[in-house]
N, C-alpha and C positions, 0 to 999 in steps of 0.2 A: 419682215421689213417690206414696206410698201414704197414703190418707186414709180415715178411718172416718166413716160417716154413716148416716142412716136413710132408707129408701125412703118417699117420701110419695105417689107416684103411679106407675102402670105403664100403658103404652100400647104394645101390640105387643111389639117387641123392645127398646124403650127404657124407661127408668125415670127419674124425677126423684128425686134424692137430696139431702137437706138436710144441710148440714154446720154445725157450730158452729165459730166461729173459735178457733184454738188460741193458746197463749201466744206461739208463734213469729210468728203473724199480727200480734199486737199490737205487736211490735217491728219489723215489716217496713216499710220505707219505701214500698213499692208497695201497701200494703194497700188504699188507696182505689181502686185500679184493679181489684182482684179483687172486693171486696164493699164497696159504698159506705155502707151503712147497716145498723145492727143487728149482733147477735152471730151471726146465722145467715145462710146463703146457700144457694141450691140450684142444681143444674145438671142437664142431661140427660146420661144415660150409656147405654152399651150394656148390655143386660141379658141376656146369653147364659147366665147361671147359673140363671135362673128365680126371681129374687127377687120377693117380693110386698110389698104395702104393710105398713109397720111392721117389716120386716126390718132388722136392723143389718148393714151391708155394708162391705166394703173396696173402694175404688175406686182404680184406677191408670191412668195415662196413659203410653204409651210415650214415652221421651225424644225431643224434637225435633218431635213431631207438631204440638203447639200452636204452637210457634215457626214451623214451616213454613207453617201456615195463616195465622198473623198476618202473616208476612213477605209472603206472596202478597197478602193483602187490603189491607194498608197500603202496601206497596211499589209495587204496580201503578200507582195513580194518580200517585205521585211520578215514577216512571220515564216514564210517558206524558207528564207535564207537561214533563219535561226534554227528551224527544224533540220535543215541540211547540215548545219554545223554540229548539232547535237548527234545526229545519226553518223556523221563522218568522223566524229571523235573516236569511234571504235578503231579507226585506222590511223591514229595519231593526228598531228597537226595538218599534214598535207591532205589527208582524207577529209578533214573538217573543212578546210579551205575549198577544196574542189567541189564537194557537195554543196557547200553554202553558195558558191558562185553559180553552180548548175541550178539549184533550187530557186535562187533569186531570178535567174533568167527565165525559168519556167513560170515563176510568179508574175514577171513582167508580161509574158505572152498571155497568160490568163487574164491579167488586168486589162490588157489591150482588147481582148475579146469581150470582156465584161463592159468595158467602156463603150464599145460599139453597140452593145445590147441596151445599156442604160441610156445612152444618148437619144435613142428613139422612143423611149418609154415616157409617157406623159406623167407617170407617177413621180418622176424625179425632176421634171421641168417646172420652172416657175409658171404661174398662170396669170393670164389677163383677167382681172376681176371686175374691171369697170372701164367703160369708154367715156371719156370726158366729152360732154355735149356742150357746144357753144350756144350762145343766145339765139342764133338763127336756126339751130337744129331742132 
């Protein structure tokens, strides 16, 4: 997906880009998950093209990268909870419940650590692919 936005901050090789919601966003059933308030939202992106503040840019994310990261972060605690439930079943229902909750908590901690690592990796960030040049540029 290719989106047009404006750079509002630059820090090293990353930039923060502000997007206005499109007409398609207004009709989307999942719009509250992407941007919960207001007509604008911003995200951190890889800035390998050298965009500066106030540049109008086009941002793209390779297909599947966001889905892979989300699956890892949200799926890991659930998988560990199921593993805990199976292992705890040896000690009846109480053991299954205790280990499922314990493993789920461990999964949340691991997911938080992975999120901190992934958030700084450019492989998972959307990228600025083009700077829109005006007629005077």
